[in-house]
VOTORSE-919925 format. One record per residue: x, y, z of N, C-alpha, C, O in turn. Coordinates in steps of 0.05 Angstrom, whole numbers, padded with zeros to 5 digits, always signed. Layout:
N
XYZXYZXYZXYZ/...
END
This chain:
66
-01584+02403+04926-01564+02412+04906-01571+02440+04897-01593+02445+04889/-01551+02458+04899-01556+02486+04891-01560+02487+04860-01549+02471+04845/-01575+02507+04852-01580+02512+04824-01568+02538+04813-01568+02542+04789/-01559+02554+04831-01547+02580+04824-01522+02585+04840-01517+02571+04860/-01506+02604+04831-01482+02611+04846-01489+02622+04873-01475+02617+04893/-01512+02636+04875-01520+02646+04901-01526+02624+04921-01517+02625+04944/-01541+02604+04911-01547+02581+04929-01521+02566+04936-01518+02557+04959/-01503+02563+04917-01478+02550+04922-01462+02565+04943-01450+02554+04962/-01461+02592+04941-01447+02608+04960-01459+02605+04988-01444+02604+05008/-01485+02604+04990-01499+02600+05016-01490+02574+05028-01484+02572+05052/-01489+02553+05012-01482+02526+05021-01453+02526+05031-01447+02516+05052/-01435+02538+05016-01407+02539+05023-01403+02556+05048-01386+02549+05065/-01417+02578+05050-01415+02595+05074-01422+02580+05099-01408+02581+05119/-01444+02564+05098-01452+02548+05121-01432+02527+05126-01424+02523+05149/-01423+02513+05106-01404+02490+05109-01378+02500+05121-01367+02487+05139/-01367+02522+05111-01341+02531+05119-01341+02552+05141-01320+02562+05150/-01366+02559+05149-01369+02580+05170-01355+02606+05163-01339+02617+05179/-01360+02615+05138-01351+02641+05129-01375+02657+05121-01397+02647+05120/-01370+02683+05115-01392+02699+05106-01401+02692+05078-01387+02680+05063/-01426+02700+05072-01436+02695+05046-01419+02709+05025-01413+02698+05004/-01411+02734+05031-01394+02749+05012-01368+02735+05006-01359+02734+04983/-01355+02724+05027-01330+02710+05023-01335+02685+05005-01319+02679+04987/-01356+02671+05011-01363+02647+04996-01369+02654+04967-01361+02640+04948/-01383+02676+04962-01391+02684+04935-01366+02691+04919-01363+02685+04896/-01347+02705+04932-01322+02712+04919-01306+02687+04911-01294+02686+04889/-01307+02666+04928-01294+02641+04921-01307+02628+04897-01294+02617+04879/-01334+02629+04896-01349+02617+04874-01342+02632+04848-01338+02620+04827/-01341+02658+04849-01335+02674+04826-01306+02669+04816-01301+02666+04792/-01288+02667+04835-01260+02660+04828-01258+02633+04814-01245+02629+04794/-01272+02614+04826-01272+02587+04815-01284+02587+04787-01274+02575+04768/-01306+02601+04783-01319+02603+04757-01301+02615+04736-01299+02606+04713/-01287+02636+04743-01268+02649+04725-01245+02630+04717-01238+02628+04694/-01234+02617+04737-01212+02598+04732-01221+02574+04715-01207+02565+04697/-01245+02565+04720-01256+02542+04705-01263+02551+04677-01259+02535+04658/-01272+02575+04673-01279+02585+04646-01253+02585+04629-01254+02577+04606/-01231+02593+04641-01205+02594+04627-01197+02565+04620-01188+02560+04597/-01201+02546+04638-01194+02518+04633-01211+02507+04611-01201+02493+04593/-01237+02512+04612-01256+02502+04591-01247+02514+04564-01247+02499+04544/-01241+02540+04563-01233+02553+04538-01208+02540+04526-01205+02540+04502/-01191+02530+04543-01167+02516+04534-01171+02487+04530-01151+02472+04524/-01195+02477+04532-01202+02449+04527-01193+02430+04548-01189+02406+04543/-01189+02440+04573-01179+02422+04594-01200+02417+04615-01202+02431+04635/-01216+02397+04610-01237+02389+04630-01224+02379+04655-01234+02384+04677/-01201+02365+04653-01187+02355+04677-01179+02378+04695-01181+02377+04719/-01168+02399+04683-01160+02422+04698-01184+02436+04712-01182+02444+04735/-01206+02437+04697-01230+02449+04709-01240+02433+04733-01248+02444+04753/-01239+02407+04731-01246+02389+04753-01228+02394+04777-01237+02395+04800/-01202+02396+04772-01183+02401+04793-01188+02428+04807-01186+02430+04832/-01195+02448+04791-01201+02475+04802-01226+02473+04821-01226+02484+04842/-01246+02459+04812-01270+02456+04828-01264+02442+04855-01274+02451+04876/-01248+02422+04854-01240+02408+04879-01223+02425+04897-01228+02426+04921/-01203+02438+04885-01184+02452+04902-01194+02479+04912-01189+02487+04935/-01209+02493+04896-01219+02520+04904-01243+02518+04922-01244+02533+04942/-01262+02500+04916-01286+02499+04931-01290+02474+04947-01308+02472+04964/-01272+02454+04943-01275+02429+04957-01300+02414+04949-01312+02401+04966/-01307+02415+04924-01332+02402+04914-01325+02380+04895-01304+02380+04881/-01343+02361+04894-01340+02338+04875-01352+02346+04848-01363+02367+04845/-01349+02328+04829-01358+02334+04802-01388+02337+04799-01397+02347+04778/-01403+02330+04819-01432+02333+04818-01440+02362+04813-01461+02368+04803/-01422+02380+04821-01428+02409+04819-01418+02422+04794-01421+02446+04789/-01405+02407+04777-01393+02417+04752-01414+02430+04734-01408+02450+04721/-01438+02420+04733-01459+02431+04716-01465+02460+04722-01473+02475+04704/-01462+02469+04746-01467+02497+04753-01448+02516+04738-01454+02539+04735/-01425+02505+04730-01404+02522+04718-01403+02520+04688-01386+02533+04675/-01420+02504+04677-01421+02500+04647-01444+02517+04637-01467+02511+04642/-01437+02537+04621-01458+02554+04610-01450+02563+04582-01465+02578+04569/
END
């Protein structure tokens, strides 16, 4: 289980066969979208963003809560 965005990007890059930079941009986009959802009090929307943007389950939600 990754502990940082960098580790998460490495995992996604390997899984999706994309570059690390592409994966990191996806992680940053996801974090930004989730931050907006959290700010609006919508945990359900944040969960949907995690699934749809990165294809990850809720196990990874903790990485985006800060």
